[in-house]
N, C-alpha and C positions, 0 to 999 in steps of 0.2 A: 640390518642388508634388506630385510623381507619388507620392509617401510619404504625403504628408498626404490627398492624396485615397484612397490607399490606405484607411485608417485609416479616412475617412469609413465605405467601402465594408464594412470590417470592421464599424463600430458598426452599420448597416443592418441587417448580417446578424444581429445580434445582440439584436434585440428580443424575440423569444421567450426561454422557458428553457432550449432548449439548445443548445450552442454550435454552431456551423457549422462544417465541416471546414476551411474556410479559415484562419478563425483560430485555430484548436486547430493546425494544423498552423504558423503563425506565433508561437504562444507555445510552442512546442518544436521550434526547429528547431536543436538540439544533436542531437534523435533521428534516426538515417539510415536506420534499418531497418524491417520489415514496419509497418503502423498497420491498421487497422478502418477498414471504410468512413466512417465519418464522421471518422476521421482520427486518433483516438485511439491513443499509441503502442502497439506489441504486443512484448513481449519476449518472446522466445521459451518457450516452456514449460521445455527444458532449462536454462536459468538459473532459473527459478522453484524448480524440482529443487532446484538446487545453494543456493539463499537460505536453503532450509530450514534449514543447518546453520549461519547467521551469525551471530553475536552483535552484540547493539547495539555494545559496544564498537568492534570492528573495523569494523562499516557506519558510524558515527561520526567514527573514526579517520580514514577512507577520505574520506569528504565532507568533513569540516572542512578536509583538503590541500587539496580543489579550492573551498576556498571558499565551501560550505554550511554555515553555522551553524546553523539553522533547520528543523530536520526529524526532533527527537524530542520525543515527545508521552507525558507521563507523568502519573499518578493516575487510573488507570482502575477500575472493576469488570468484573470477568470473568465468561466463561462458559467451560469447559474450561480454565482458568491452564494447564496443563501442559501441552499441545499448542501445536503454533506455526503461526500464520498468515501466510500468502504468497500473494501475488496482485496483480494488477493493481490500480488506486483506478478504479470509479467513483462523480463525484461527485455528490453533490445536495445542495443548498443552502436551506433554510426561514427564513424572517423571521417575526415574529411577526403575524398575520392583520389584511389589511383588504381589507373585503371591495371595494371598487371593485376592485384589480387582480386577487381570487382572481376576479371574475366575470369579467373582459374574459381571466383566462387560462385560465377553464375553456372559455369561450366558443373561444376560439382552440382549443384541444386539441380538443376536441369536434369542430366543423368542418374544422381542417386536417388531423388525424392520426385523427380518427375517433374519440376515447378518450372513451369513458364510463365507465370508473372512476375513483374519488378521484385527485385529486392526489399523495396519498402512494405509487401504486402505479405511477405513469408509470416514475420512473426504475426500478424491480425490476421493469419489463417489458423490460426491455433489457439486462437482466445475460446474461451468457454466461457457460459452464466458465471459472474460473481467475479469475474476478474477486472483488475484494472492494465492495461496497457501505458509501462510505465519505459519510458525513451530518453536514453542520451545523443541526443545531436548538438551534441558540444556547442548549443547556442546558436546555432546557425542560423542566420536571419537572410540576407537576400538569395535569391535564388536555393534556399534552403528550405521551405516547407513540404512536408509528403504527406501533410493531412491536412484535408479539404474538407467539402461538408460530402462527398461522395465515400472515403472511408470513414469520415465520421460516424455515418450512417450503418457502415458496417461494423463498425467498433461495438456501437452503440446495441446493436439488434444480437449482436454476438453472446454480449457480456451485460449487456443493463447498465452500464456504467462509462464512464469519461475515462481521461487521459490524463497521464502526469508529464511533461512533456519539455526537455530541457532544449529547446530550439524553439521556431516560430512557425505558426500555422497560418493557413488562411481561408479563405470562404467564409469569417467570421458571423455573417449575418445566418447564411444558412444552418452554420453550429448550433447558433442560437434558436434555430427553429426547433433541433432534436431537443424535446423535453427533458429528459434525465441526463441529458451529456454534461454532467457537472465536470468540468475538466479546470486543472491548471498548466498555464505555458508560461514560455518567457517572453515572446513577442510576437506582434503577428505583419505578415506582408504579402501585400497580394500576388508574388511570385510565386512559382512551383522548383522543388528540384530538378535536376539534370540529371541523369542516369545513363549515358551512353560512353562507354569505355573508349570509343573510337571518335567522340566528339565533346563537348560536353559533359563533364564528370563532378559533382559537387560532392557525394556524399557515396558511401560504401559499408555497407553492415556486415560488422564483425564479430557481433557476438546476438544467441537469442539465448536466455533463461541463461545467462550468467550474471554474476554477479556485477551492477554497474554503478557508476555514480552521477546524484542527481544533486545537486548544491554542494553540501559536506558530507552529505549521507552515502554509506556504500548498502545501496540496497539487494536485499538477495531477493532469488523467484522464490514466491509464495510469500515474502513479507504482506502484513497487511498493510494497506494503505489506508490512511485514516484524514481527508482533506475537509478543511471545513477553517470557517475564518481568514480566509485570503492564506490559508500555512498548510502545508503539508506535513505529517506524521508517521514514520514507517515503523514500525514495530514488528520484531523477530517473531515467527510463529509461536514460540515456545513460549512466550509473553504474553501473548493473545489474553490466552484466558485471566490471567492476572491482573492484567492493566483491566480488562472489564470490572471484574472482582472489585479491585482497590474503588474503580471509579465508582463503583454502586453502591458502595458501604458510604465514601463520601459524598455523596449524592443524598442518600437516606438520611446523614447526618447533620448535612447542611439545611434540609427541610426540616428536622427537629428544631435543631438549634434558631432557626429564623422564627417557626412557629413560639418555641417558648419565649424568644426574643418579645416579638409583639404582645403575647400574653403576657408580660411582665415578672415570668416567674420566677426568671435568673437575669442576671447583670450579662452584659457584653463582656465583664472581665471572668466570670465564670463559664463561659460556653466558648469564651478566645483561648480559652488557657487549659490545660490538660483536666478533663471531666472530673470529677469528683467519685465517690463510688455510688451517691445519689443520684446523681445524673445519670449515671452510666447503666444504673437499674430503672431509671423514668424510662431510659431511652427505650431501652429492651420491651418495657410493658404498650410502650407508644408504637412499637414495631408490630407486638404480637396484636396490638387492637384495629390499623389498620391496613394489617397487610393484604387484603385483598385490594385495596385503593392507592396504594404507592406505585410508582413509574418506574419500579423492579419484580420483573417476574416471582410472582410467589414463592416457588422452589428452592428460589435463591436465597430471600429472605428467611426460608425455613432452615434452611442450609447454613447460613451464618447464625441465625439463635442456638443452634446445635452446640457451637464451639463457646459460647456466651456461659458464664458462671451466674449471671444476675438473673 
């Protein structure tokens, strides 16, 4: 009975576009670390920095081992495809325009929060450094783009990052001029969205920092966005450190294995299969000998070596 009443309370708190702090904490129970004032998980900057070297394969394998099967989205068009996008998701969800819902949404936003800008700007005003703006705009194409070079510059100034956008963008030439605006989107169209409930209305904002869908992924506010090599992976906050650490171990073992193969100390069969005690001991000694030269923080290697028995 108590749980039922609690869930009823959450439903009451969820009438507006933005999720309540209580509901967001309720929906992200595995995260035990710091949160933003609105309840969004705040994975440390140090983990974000280390995440930039993680590959999709490494992240996918770690999350699949934890039974998270639907965290990868592909089939994107990109801006700055040779760079890596990493940050905390701030989500927004749009639906096809509906005048009655749009009017009351506008009215509530204006009266409660003093919002005078159009709805597509509301989530952007909430962005902070390290965020990635993650938007489900249901693949809207012609007359759909809500992001062009003006909002793109605003997003980049606030976050230092780009976007993951389930829909069309405009002003591609201008967006490409924003050097660090690494972004993933479904299509391009030169038109722009229409948001007049008394005239032409194409989209209505129905959620800010709520669970949203990107491709086949349920994205939660605070998920870590990893965009690289034409695809995007979304890492739940409580798995971010494990993904990073596992990636670093794999990276070190690959470096060691490749070096020993070049030296012809071991055969491909020995490196490709489960390592013998001799190779594991050699690996530990190699880590100690090169600890200041490797592309993994020294303190992380030291922590790893503490768990070794070799």
